[in-house]
FIGURO-807952 format. One record per residue (C-alpha): y negated, z, x; chain; residue in one letter. Coordinates in steps of 0.5 Angstrom, whole numbers. Layout:
<recs>
      v      w      u  unit  code
      Y      Z      X     A     A
...
</recs>
This chain:
<recs>
      v      w      u  unit  code
   -251    386     70     A     M
   -252    388     62     A     A
   -250    382     58     A     G
   -246    378     63     A     H
   -239    376     62     A     V
   -235    374     68     A     A
   -232    367     67     A     P
   -224    367     67     A     A
   -221    366     73     A     P
   -218    359     74     A     T
   -211    358     76     A     Q
   -211    354     83     A     P
   -209    347     82     A     A
   -204    348     88     A     H
   -201    354     84     A     D
   -200    349     78     A     I
   -197    344     83     A     T
   -192    349     86     A     S
   -190    351     80     A     R
   -188    344     77     A     L
   -185    342     84     A     A
   -181    348     83     A     T
   -179    346     76     A     T
   -177    339     78     A     A
   -173    342     84     A     A
   -169    346     79     A     L
   -168    341     74     A     L
   -166    336     79     A     W
   -161    341     82     A     R
   -158    343     75     A     R
   -158    337     71     A     V
   -160    331     75     A     P
   -156    326     70     A     F
   -160    328     64     A     T
   -167    328     69     A     T
   -166    321     71     A     V
   -164    318     64     A     V
   -170    322     61     A     V
   -175    320     66     A     A
   -172    312     66     A     V
   -173    313     58     A     M
   -180    315     59     A     L
   -182    310     64     A     V
   -179    304     60     A     A
   -183    306     54     A     A
   -190    306     58     A     V
   -188    300     62     A     A
   -186    296     56     A     S
   -191    299     51     A     G
   -185    302     46     A     A
   -189    309     47     A     L
   -194    306     42     A     W
   -191    300     39     A     N
   -185    298     34     A     S
   -180    296     39     A     A
   -177    291     34     A     P
   -184    287     34     A     E
   -184    286     41     A     Q
   -182    279     44     A     D
   -177    283     49     A     W
   -173    287     44     A     Y
   -168    281     43     A     S
   -166    282     50     A     A
   -165    289     51     A     V
   -162    291     44     A     A
   -155    292     43     A     Y
   -150    290     37     A     G
   -145    285     34     A     L
   -151    279     34     A     P
   -152    281     42     A     A
   -145    281     44     A     F
   -143    275     40     A     E
   -149    271     44     A     A
   -146    274     51     A     G
   -152    279     52     A     K
   -147    284     54     A     W
   -152    288     59     A     W
   -155    290     53     A     T
   -150    296     52     A     V
   -154    299     59     A     V
   -161    296     57     A     T
   -161    299     50     A     G
   -160    306     52     A     A
   -167    307     55     A     F
   -171    305     49     A     F
   -172    308     42     A     A
   -174    303     36     A     M
   -180    307     34     A     E
   -185    311     38     A     P
   -184    317     34     A     L
   -177    316     35     A     Y
   -178    318     42     A     Y
   -178    325     40     A     I
   -171    326     38     A     P
   -168    320     42     A     V
   -171    323     49     A     A
   -172    330     47     A     G
   -165    330     44     A     G
   -162    327     50     A     F
   -165    332     54     A     A
   -163    338     50     A     L
   -156    336     48     A     L
   -154    333     55     A     V
   -158    338     59     A     G
   -154    343     55     A     L
   -147    339     57     A     A
   -149    338     64     A     E
   -151    345     65     A     W
   -144    348     62     A     R
   -139    342     65     A     L
   -143    339     71     A     G
   -146    333     73     A     T
   -140    328     74     A     A
   -136    330     68     A     R
   -142    330     63     A     T
   -144    323     66     A     A
   -137    321     65     A     A
   -137    324     58     A     V
   -144    321     55     A     T
   -143    314     58     A     V
   -136    314     55     A     F
   -138    316     48     A     G
   -144    311     48     A     Q
   -139    305     50     A     L
   -134    308     44     A     V
   -140    308     39     A     G
   -143    302     41     A     I
   -137    297     42     A     F
   -133    301     36     A     G
   -138    300     31     A     A
   -139    293     33     A     A
   -131    292     32     A     L
   -131    295     25     A     V
   -137    291     23     A     L
   -133    284     26     A     L
   -127    286     22     A     V
   -131    288     15     A     L
   -137    283     15     A     R
   -132    277     12     A     G
   -130    282      6     A     T
   -136    281      2     A     G
   -138    288      3     A     W
   -146    288      3     A     G
   -147    294      7     A     W
   -142    291     13     A     A
   -145    284     12     A     E
   -152    287     13     A     R
   -151    292     19     A     L
   -147    286     22     A     A
   -154    282     23     A     Q
   -157    288     26     A     Q
   -158    291     33     A     T
   -160    298     35     A     D
   -163    302     41     A     L
   -162    309     44     A     G
   -157    314     47     A     F
   -155    318     41     A     S
   -148    316     41     A     A
   -147    319     48     A     G
   -151    325     47     A     A
   -147    327     41     A     L
   -140    326     44     A     V
   -143    331     50     A     A
   -144    336     45     A     V
   -137    335     42     A     L
   -134    336     49     A     V
   -139    342     50     A     V
   -136    345     43     A     A
   -129    345     46     A     A
   -132    349     52     A     A
   -135    355     48     A     V
   -132    361     45     A     R
   -131    363     38     A     M
   -135    363     33     A     P
   -140    358     36     A     W
   -134    353     38     A     R
   -133    352     30     A     L
   -140    352     28     A     R
   -142    347     33     A     L
   -136    342     31     A     R
   -138    344     23     A     L
   -146    342     24     A     V
   -144    336     28     A     L
   -139    334     23     A     G
   -143    335     17     A     V
   -149    331     20     A     Y
   -145    325     22     A     V
   -141    325     15     A     G
   -147    326     11     A     V
   -151    321     15     A     S
   -146    315     14     A     L
   -144    316      7     A     L
   -151    317      4     A     Y
   -156    313      9     A     V
   -151    309     13     A     G
   -155    306     18     A     T
   -152    302     24     A     L
   -154    308     29     A     A
   -150    313     23     A     D
   -144    308     24     A     L
   -144    308     32     A     E
   -144    316     31     A     H
   -139    317     27     A     A
   -134    312     31     A     V
   -136    316     37     A     A
   -135    323     34     A     V
   -128    320     31     A     A
   -125    318     37     A     V
   -128    323     42     A     A
   -126    329     37     A     L
   -118    329     39     A     P
   -120    328     46     A     L
   -125    334     47     A     A
   -121    339     50     A     G
   -118    334     55     A     R
   -125    332     56     A     L
   -128    339     57     A     A
   -123    340     63     A     G
   -122    346     66     A     P
   -128    349     62     A     R
   -124    348     56     A     R
   -124    355     52     A     S
   -117    357     51     A     A
   -114    359     44     A     G
   -114    356     37     A     A
   -120    356     33     A     T
   -119    362     28     A     Y
   -125    363     23     A     P
   -126    371     21     A     N
   -128    373     14     A     R
   -135    372     16     A     R
   -134    365     18     A     E
   -130    363     12     A     W
   -136    365      8     A     R
   -141    361     13     A     L
   -136    355     11     A     L
   -137    356      4     A     A
   -144    357      4     A     V
   -145    351      9     A     T
   -141    347      4     A     G
   -146    349     -2     A     L
   -152    348      2     A     L
   -150    341      4     A     I
   -149    339     -3     A     I
   -156    342     -5     A     A
   -159    338      1     A     V
   -156    332     -1     A     V
   -158    332     -8     A     Q
   -165    333     -6     A     V
   -165    328     -1     A     V
   -162    322     -5     A     V
   -167    324    -11     A     Y
   -173    324     -6     A     I
   -171    319     -1     A     A
   -166    314     -3     A     P
   -162    309      1     A     A
   -157    303      2     A     E
   -151    307      4     A     G
   -144    304      5     A     P
   -142    307     -2     A     L
   -148    303     -5     A     G
   -155    304     -7     A     S
   -158    311     -9     A     T
   -164    308    -11     A     R
   -160    306    -18     A     Q
   -158    314    -19     A     D
   -161    316    -25     A     N
   -161    323    -24     A     T
   -167    327    -27     A     T
   -171    332    -23     A     L
   -169    337    -29     A     I
   -161    335    -27     A     E
   -163    336    -19     A     V
   -166    343    -21     A     A
   -160    345    -25     A     I
   -155    344    -19     A     V
   -160    347    -14     A     L
   -160    354    -19     A     V
   -153    354    -20     A     V
   -151    353    -13     A     V
   -156    358    -11     A     G
   -153    363    -15     A     L
   -146    362    -12     A     M
   -149    362     -5     A     I
   -152    369     -6     A     N
   -145    371     -8     A     G
   -141    368     -3     A     L
   -145    370      2     A     R
   -143    377      0     A     K
   -136    376     -1     A     G
   -136    377     -8     A     K
   -130    375    -12     A     R
   -133    373    -18     A     S
   -138    368    -14     A     A
   -131    366    -11     A     W
   -128    364    -18     A     R
   -134    361    -21     A     W
   -135    357    -14     A     A
   -127    355    -15     A     V
   -128    353    -22     A     G
   -134    349    -21     A     I
   -132    345    -15     A     S
   -125    344    -18     A     G
   -128    341    -24     A     L
   -132    336    -20     A     Y
   -126    334    -15     A     A
   -122    333    -22     A     F
   -127    329    -25     A     V
   -128    325    -18     A     G
   -121    323    -17     A     V
   -120    321    -25     A     A
   -126    317    -24     A     V
   -124    314    -18     A     G
   -117    312    -21     A     L
   -120    309    -27     A     L
   -125    305    -23     A     A
   -119    302    -18     A     L
   -115    301    -24     A     A
   -121    297    -27     A     A
   -122    293    -21     A     V
   -114    291    -20     A     I
   -113    289    -28     A     F
   -120    285    -28     A     G
   -123    289    -33     A     L
   -130    288    -35     A     D
   -133    295    -33     A     V
   -139    297    -29     A     T
   -137    301    -22     A     V
   -143    300    -18     A     E
   -145    308    -18     A     R
   -137    310    -18     A     V
   -137    310    -10     A     P
   -143    315    -10     A     L
   -140    319    -15     A     F
   -133    319    -12     A     V
   -137    321     -5     A     A
   -140    327     -9     A     D
   -133    329    -11     A     A
   -131    329     -4     A     L
   -136    334     -2     A     L
   -134    339     -8     A     W
   -127    338     -6     A     S
   -128    340      1     A     A
   -132    346     -1     A     V
   -126    347     -6     A     L
   -121    347      0     A     A
   -125    352      4     A     V
   -125    357     -2     A     L
   -118    356     -3     A     V
   -116    357      5     A     M
   -121    363      6     A     G
   -120    366     -1     A     R
   -118    373      3     A     G
   -126    373      5     A     A
   -128    373     -2     A     F
   -125    380     -4     A     A
   -131    384     -5     A     V
   -131    386    -13     A     P
   -138    387    -17     A     T
   -140    394    -17     A     R
   -138    395    -25     A     R
   -133    391    -26     A     R
   -126    394    -29     A     R
   -119    392    -27     A     R
   -114    391    -31     A     K
   -112    399    -32     A     A
   -117    404    -34     A     G
   -120    409    -29     A     G
   -120    403    -24     A     I
   -127    401    -21     A     T
   -131    399    -15     A     S
   -137    404    -15     A     D
   -140    405     -8     A     V
   -146    409    -11     A     R
   -141    414    -15     A     T
   -136    414     -9     A     A
   -142    416     -4     A     T
   -145    421     -9     A     S
   -138    425     -9     A     L
   -137    424     -2     A     L
   -144    427      0     A     E
   -143    433     -6     A     R
   -136    435     -4     A     Y
   -135    433      3     A     G
   -129    429      6     A     G
   -125    428     13     A     S
   -127    424     19     A     T
   -125    417     16     A     L
   -128    419      9     A     S
   -134    415     10     A     W
   -130    408     10     A     M
   -128    409      3     A     T
   -135    407      1     A     T
   -134    400      4     A     W
   -135    395     -1     A     P
   -128    392      0     A     D
   -125    398     -3     A     N
   -123    399    -10     A     A
   -124    406    -12     A     H
   -120    410    -17     A     F
   -123    415    -21     A     F
   -120    421    -24     A     T
   -121    422    -31     A     R
   -126    428    -30     A     D
   -130    423    -26     A     G
   -130    429    -20     A     E
   -125    426    -15     A     S
   -124    419    -13     A     Y
   -119    415     -8     A     I
   -121    409     -5     A     A
   -115    404     -4     A     Y
   -113    396     -2     A     R
   -108    392     -6     A     A
   -104    388     -2     A     H
    -97    385     -3     A     A
    -96    389     -9     A     G
    -98    396     -5     A     V
   -104    400     -7     A     A
   -106    403      0     A     I
   -110    409     -1     A     A
   -115    410      5     A     L
   -115    418      7     A     G
   -115    424      3     A     D
   -118    424     -4     A     P
   -125    426     -4     A     V
   -127    431    -10     A     G
   -128    439    -11     A     P
   -123    444     -7     A     P
   -116    444    -10     A     G
   -117    437    -14     A     S
   -113    433     -8     A     T
   -106    434    -12     A     G
   -108    432    -19     A     R
   -112    426    -16     A     A
   -106    424    -12     A     I
   -102    425    -19     A     A
   -107    421    -23     A     E
   -107    415    -18     A     F
    -99    415    -18     A     T
    -99    414    -25     A     A
   -104    409    -25     A     M
   -100    405    -20     A     C
    -94    406    -24     A     D
    -98    403    -30     A     Q
   -100    397    -26     A     N
    -93    396    -23     A     V
    -96    397    -16     A     M
    -93    401    -10     A     T
    -97    407     -8     A     P
    -98    410     -1     A     C
   -103    414      3     A     M
   -105    412     10     A     F
   -109    416     15     A     S
   -109    423     11     A     V
   -110    429     14     A     T
   -106    436     14     A     D
   -109    437      7     A     V
   -107    431      4     A     G
   -100    431      7     A     L
    -99    438      4     A     A
   -101    436     -3     A     A
    -97    429     -3     A     A
    -91    433      0     A     R
    -91    438     -6     A     E
    -90    432    -11     A     Q
    -84    430     -7     A     G
    -87    425     -2     A     W
    -85    423      5     A     L
    -89    422     11     A     H
    -89    419     18     A     V
    -95    420     23     A     Q
    -99    414     25     A     V
   -104    416     29     A     A
   -108    422     32     A     E
   -115    424     31     A     D
   -119    425     37     A     T
   -124    430     36     A     L
   -129    433     41     A     I
   -133    440     40     A     D
   -140    439     41     A     L
   -142    447     42     A     D
   -140    448     49     A     D
   -140    441     51     A     L
   -142    440     58     A     E
   -140    434     63     A     F
   -139    439     69     A     R
   -133    439     73     A     G
   -128    435     77     A     K
   -125    433     70     A     S
   -131    429     68     A     W
   -133    425     74     A     Q
   -132    419     71     A     S
   -136    420     65     A     V
   -142    423     70     A     R
   -141    417     74     A     S
   -142    412     68     A     A
   -149    416     67     A     I
   -151    416     74     A     N
   -150    409     75     A     R
   -153    407     68     A     A
   -159    411     71     A     G
   -159    407     78     A     K
   -158    400     74     A     E
   -164    401     69     A     G
   -159    402     63     A     V
   -162    405     57     A     E
   -159    409     51     A     F
   -162    409     44     A     R
   -159    412     38     A     M
   -162    408     32     A     V
   -161    406     25     A     V
   -159    398     26     A     L
   -162    396     19     A     A
   -169    398     21     A     D
   -169    394     28     A     Q
   -172    388     29     A     S
   -168    381     28     A     W
   -168    380     35     A     A
   -164    386     37     A     L
   -159    385     31     A     V
   -158    378     33     A     T
   -156    381     40     A     Q
   -151    386     37     A     V
   -148    380     33     A     R
   -147    376     39     A     S
   -144    381     43     A     V
   -139    383     37     A     S
   -137    376     36     A     E
   -136    374     43     A     Q
   -131    380     43     A     W
   -128    378     37     A     V
   -128    370     39     A     G
   -124    372     46     A     E
   -118    375     42     A     K
   -117    369     39     A     N
   -115    373     33     A     M
   -118    374     27     A     P
   -122    380     26     A     E
   -119    386     23     A     M
   -121    390     18     A     G
   -119    396     13     A     F
   -120    402     18     A     T
   -124    398     23     A     L
   -131    396     21     A     G
   -136    391     24     A     G
   -143    389     25     A     V
   -144    389     17     A     D
   -142    396     16     A     E
   -146    398     22     A     A
   -152    396     18     A     L
   -151    401     13     A     D
   -158    405     14     A     P
   -154    412     13     A     R
   -150    409     20     A     T
   -152    411     27     A     R
   -151    406     32     A     V
   -152    407     40     A     G
   -154    402     44     A     I
   -154    401     51     A     A
   -160    396     54     A     L
   -160    393     60     A     G
   -167    393     64     A     P
   -169    386     61     A     D
   -167    388     54     A     G
   -160    385     54     A     T
   -155    389     49     A     V
   -150    391     54     A     Q
   -146    395     49     A     G
   -146    398     42     A     V
   -142    404     38     A     T
   -143    405     31     A     S
   -142    412     28     A     W
   -140    414     21     A     L
   -143    421     18     A     P
   -138    426     16     A     V
   -140    430     10     A     H
   -138    437      9     A     S
   -139    440      2     A     G
   -146    443      1     A     G
   -147    443      8     A     V
   -149    436      9     A     G
   -147    432     16     A     I
   -143    436     20     A     D
   -140    431     25     A     G
   -140    423     27     A     W
   -134    419     27     A     T
   -134    413     32     A     L
   -132    406     29     A     D
   -135    400     32     A     L
   -134    399     40     A     M
   -137    393     43     A     R
   -139    391     50     A     R
   -142    385     53     A     R
   -136    381     57     A     T
   -141    380     63     A     E
   -145    386     63     A     G
   -145    394     65     A     F
   -138    395     66     A     K
   -137    403     64     A     P
   -142    402     58     A     V
   -137    405     53     A     M
   -136    412     57     A     E
   -144    412     58     A     Y
   -145    410     50     A     L
   -140    415     48     A     I
   -143    421     53     A     A
   -150    420     51     A     E
   -148    419     43     A     S
   -145    426     44     A     C
   -151    429     47     A     L
   -155    426     42     A     A
   -151    429     36     A     F
   -151    436     40     A     K
   -158    436     40     A     A
   -159    435     33     A     E
   -154    440     31     A     G
   -147    437     29     A     A
   -141    441     31     A     R
   -136    435     33     A     F
   -135    428     34     A     V
   -129    424     32     A     S
   -127    418     37     A     L
   -122    416     31     A     S
   -115    415     31     A     G
   -113    408     34     A     A
   -109    405     29     A     P
   -101    404     30     A     L
   -102    408     36     A     A
    -98    414     37     A     R
    -96    418     43     A     D
    -89    420     41     A     E
    -83    415     41     A     A
    -82    412     34     A     P
    -76    414     29     A     A
    -72    410     24     A     A
    -75    406     19     A     G
    -82    405     18     A     L
    -84    408     25     A     E
    -80    402     28     A     R
    -84    397     24     A     L
    -91    400     25     A     L
    -89    401     33     A     D
    -87    393     33     A     S
    -93    391     30     A     F
    -97    395     34     A     G
    -94    392     40     A     S
    -95    385     38     A     A
   -102    387     37     A     M
   -103    390     43     A     E
   -105    384     48     A     P
   -110    382     43     A     Y
   -113    389     40     A     Y
   -111    394     45     A     G
   -110    400     41     A     F
   -106    404     45     A     R
   -110    402     51     A     S
   -116    405     47     A     L
   -112    411     45     A     H
   -111    412     53     A     S
   -118    411     54     A     F
   -121    416     49     A     K
   -117    422     53     A     T
   -122    422     59     A     K
   -126    426     54     A     F
   -121    431     53     A     K
   -121    431     46     A     P
   -117    436     41     A     R
   -112    432     37     A     Y
   -111    432     29     A     A
   -105    428     27     A     P
   -106    423     21     A     M
   -100    421     17     A     Y
    -98    416     12     A     L
    -95    418      6     A     T
    -90    415      1     A     Y
    -85    416     -5     A     R
    -79    412     -3     A     D
    -76    410      3     A     E
    -74    403     -1     A     A
    -81    402     -1     A     D
    -82    402      7     A     L
    -81    394      8     A     P
    -86    393      3     A     R
    -91    398      5     A     I
    -90    396     13     A     G
    -92    388     11     A     F
    -98    391      6     A     A
   -101    395     12     A     L
   -101    389     16     A     A
   -104    385     11     A     K
   -110    390     10     A     A
   -111    390     18     A     Y
   -111    382     18     A     L
   -112    380     11     A     P
   -113    373     13     A     D
   -106    372     16     A     T
   -100    370     12     A     S
    -94    374     11     A     L
    -90    369     14     A     R
    -94    370     21     A     S
    -93    377     20     A     L
    -86    376     19     A     A
    -86    372     26     A     R
    -89    378     30     A     M
    -84    382     27     A     R
    -78    378     29     A     A
    -81    376     36     A     R
    -81    384     38     A     D
</recs>
């Protein structure tokens, strides 16, 4: 019928009821403790009227609220009754909702019995611990303590925070560190700058439970130490500065009566707050990118704040001791600000290796040395390079340019050694001249030169100048012209492809920088899971990560499950041949989901080879696994590299990876380390270890060598 619009179908009531029943059954089966507590909270809120009226204004409040006054009056039952109420109607959103989220997560991860015990333990410790603290401090004349000693509280928040703290001990890196960081920041800042009774309870509960978290997590506890990688150090520094900025804004907008005094007496103007925010914002942007210049500014400013804070605190203490007539009301809050800057300073100093990226045009001490990724990339595209040459464009490298500006050598400086990466890039016949000028620069700056992962071309030029060499790896090359996965020898690769088809796994070759935020986040998660399970810092130098894979000129192969979940990732670096363009691709990042499609690496490499072949590429390189060689080690440096490789094998699997690549039947091209003098070998060995593990101390590396 014209003009007639059919009514939208209505969902039968019994379907809705059925779904609600199914959801309730699932919640009862997986999180019964959380479900019961939240249900009791809501029922009590409705029955008492607390869901629409302020609890402290009700006649029954004193009979259910816990705190030091209640305990002194003999109302010990309030430790139970008070847990199921909130102070204000709006507080039920964080109280009930937060409990459902935080404790529900803990119960899902740790089990019902353990979660219930941990949550109740945390709640009791927080409540009674805070009461004990106030009992001791209320007679000292401390106004904050005397005020809180007369107050009571409601809620189950202390127990919920301890549940999260215990969950943090049961998750992998880097989420373990992040959860603890967020929890510690919330508890510490809230106590110092707000200082309610609930904040004190939270601080006491977290302080007591933190050293016990691993044991409280039981068999779910994650093995391994919390070891931040470069990205995590940058995150810590940025988070510290963000906290400082947020504190400045909160103190200005919403002053409070905290344990260190009233922020209402703060005379900070809006212009002063704006200046702090601008300065912090500039430093955050540089630290996020790992810039050395931003690190220096941050160290200088935080060091100044820390020094002034300590000086003011000591002067105030001296004034109090000697009875001087000096106003010190604002001093505690000033010292608290200085403590935040001191914490940022400590993070910056401990994680200094994560902030080594130079600015594009910054000159080093000697002439001809700069870090100019744009110029290096232009020369590489013009003249071509080896299978590892694209790594020379990574921003963590320094670049030495020859006097004519037509050649460059990328290098890292560690332990007084300049480690050149791969062959020099430049016009044909310029390799020897580039090495000679690079050597002269190193001598001028009292650095020991060496070249790592050079090909036969670079080796020949170095040998002409009297350099020695040792083979450190073999590049694994697959020629694509006649590649077909046929025959018995390719059975494992074909099985991976066939199994992917049966399980609905899809291959995509993409530019990761162009993909959605959700997909990039999945890729980061898979990579961080892989790194976290090693319980060792992420390696660098010739091993890129997700940040390098986000280069728009890098290609990324992704295996997606039928539900869109990333099963594995490979990144491919372009190999330029002078004047021809991209002649091949080099495998860099290899990450797989732990509980996912098992043969995902075989599948990704095989599909990537076919995709590049269709585009006209001549070869792909599976790269050379660092510190992995087939032949037995000889004397000197080879033994040092072999022992370091053995020490790293359980964590990074270099030799296992080298063996894995053989199933693709590659041809091999040797890769060498060249050096001038045998007396330089010990220093070069440690410098190479530092290049791959920049955040690990030389003492730790020496212990690795001694254990082997």
